[in-house]
C-alpha positions in Angstrom: 0.0 0.0 0.0 1.4 3.4 -0.9 2.0 5.8 1.9 -0.4 8.7 2.2 2.0 10.8 4.3 2.7 14.2 3.0 4.2 17.5 4.3 1.9 20.1 5.8 2.9 22.5 3.1 1.6 20.0 0.4 -1.5 19.1 2.4 -2.6 22.7 2.6 -1.7 23.5 -1.0 -3.8 20.5 -2.2 -6.7 20.7 0.2 -7.3 24.4 1.0 -8.1 26.7 -1.9 -9.2 30.4 -2.1 -12.8 30.7 -1.1 -13.2 27.3 0.6 -14.9 26.8 3.9 -12.9 25.3 6.8 -14.1 23.8 10.1 -11.2 24.8 12.3 -10.3 24.2 16.0 -13.5 22.8 17.3 -11.8 21.9 20.5 -10.0 23.5 23.5 -6.7 25.4 23.2 -4.5 22.4 23.4 -6.0 21.1 20.1 -5.7 24.3 18.0 -3.9 23.4 14.7 -1.5 26.4 14.8 0.9 24.8 12.3 -1.8 24.4 9.7 -3.1 27.9 10.4 0.4 29.4 9.9 0.8 27.4 6.7 -2.5 28.7 5.4 -1.2 32.2 6.2 2.2 31.5 4.5 0.5 30.3 1.4 -1.6 33.5 1.2 -5.0 31.8 1.0 -7.9 34.3 0.6 -11.7 34.5 0.9 -11.9 31.6 3.4 -15.1 30.9 5.4 -14.2 29.8 8.9 -16.7 27.5 10.7 -16.7 26.5 14.3 -18.6 26.6 17.6 -15.4 27.1 19.6 -13.7 29.8 17.5 -10.3 30.4 19.0 -7.3 32.7 18.3 -6.5 30.7 15.2 -9.5 32.3 13.6 -8.2 35.7 14.8 -4.8 35.1 13.3 -6.3 34.1 9.9 -8.5 37.2 9.9 -5.6 39.4 10.8 -3.6 38.0 7.9 -6.4 38.8 5.5 -7.3 35.2 4.7 -10.9 35.3 5.7 -14.1 36.6 4.1 -16.7 35.1 6.3 -17.1 33.6 9.8 -19.9 31.2 10.9 -19.5 30.9 14.6 -20.8 31.9 18.1 -17.7 33.8 19.2 -14.1 34.6 18.0 -11.3 35.2 20.5 -9.1 33.8 23.1 -10.6 32.5 26.3 -7.9 34.2 28.4 -7.9 37.5 26.5 -11.4 38.0 25.4 -12.8 39.0 22.0 -10.5 38.7 19.0 -9.0 42.1 18.1 -8.5 41.3 14.4 -12.0 39.8 14.2 -13.6 42.9 15.8 -11.8 45.3 13.5 -12.6 43.2 10.4 -16.3 42.9 11.1 -16.7 46.5 12.1 -15.0 47.6 8.8 -17.0 45.2 6.7 -13.9 43.2 5.6 -15.4 40.0 7.2 -19.0 39.0 7.2 -20.2 37.4 10.5 -23.0 34.8 10.4 -23.9 34.7 14.1 -24.8 31.3 15.6 -25.1 30.0 19.1 -22.6 27.3 20.1 -25.3 24.7 20.0 -26.9 25.9 16.7 -23.6 25.8 14.7 -22.8 22.4 16.2 -26.3 21.2 15.2 -25.8 22.6 11.6 -22.5 20.7 11.3 -24.2 17.6 12.7 -26.8 17.8 10.0 -24.1 17.8 7.3 -22.3 14.9 9.1 -25.6 12.9 9.0 -26.1 13.7 5.3 -29.3 15.5 5.9 -30.1 19.0 4.4 -31.4 20.5 7.7 -32.0 19.7 11.3 -34.8 20.6 13.7 -34.1 22.6 16.9 -35.8 24.9 19.4 -32.5 26.4 20.6 -32.9 29.7 18.8 -36.5 30.4 19.5 -36.8 33.8 21.2 -33.3 34.9 20.3 -32.2 37.8 18.0 -29.9 35.3 16.2 -32.9 33.6 14.6 -34.0 36.6 12.6 -30.6 37.1 11.1 -30.1 33.4 10.3 -33.5 33.4 8.6 -32.7 36.5 6.6 -29.3 34.9 5.5 -31.1 31.7 4.5 -29.5 29.5 7.2 -32.7 28.9 9.2 -36.5 28.7 8.7 -39.4 28.8 11.2 -41.6 25.7 10.7 -44.5 23.9 12.4 -43.7 20.4 13.6 -45.7 17.9 11.5 -46.3 15.7 14.5 -47.1 18.2 17.3 -47.9 21.4 15.6 -45.2 23.1 17.8 -43.2 26.0 16.4 -39.6 25.0 15.7 -36.5 26.0 13.7 -35.0 24.1 10.8 -31.3 24.8 10.6 -29.6 24.4 7.2 -26.8 21.9 7.2 -23.3 23.5 7.3 -20.8 21.3 5.4 -17.3 22.6 5.4 -15.0 21.9 2.4 -12.1 21.1 4.8 -12.2 19.9 8.4 
């Protein structure tokens, strides 16, 4: 069997392209893939969409390097230092578009993609301001449950190109 081992430089060059979406981090600080993030920055990738419920300082570094066009997350920053400075500046200036999810909602949207389904029902966003913006952006719809008649939210699956 041929070896599939490759350098990080080649892996990023082959699998991360301008405009792709990346689920990044998704874990606590000890699991942040800094080497991969720094290689993406070195290669000058642009227009990336970053996806993740736990959006850490790797997001902020990629934003600061000009690699990001959109973020789909609940929060971007560093747990010990607060909100990401690059993220705040980029969103306020319009350089980066923020699609605001709760931690649970983005995890559910990723779960829908992992299950191979186009959407997933939830009640988590009912009563929140996030729901109206997700509906306006086409990432959620208010529906009536066909079994109970209850009001619920259908979240569109979020399937990253690279994870």
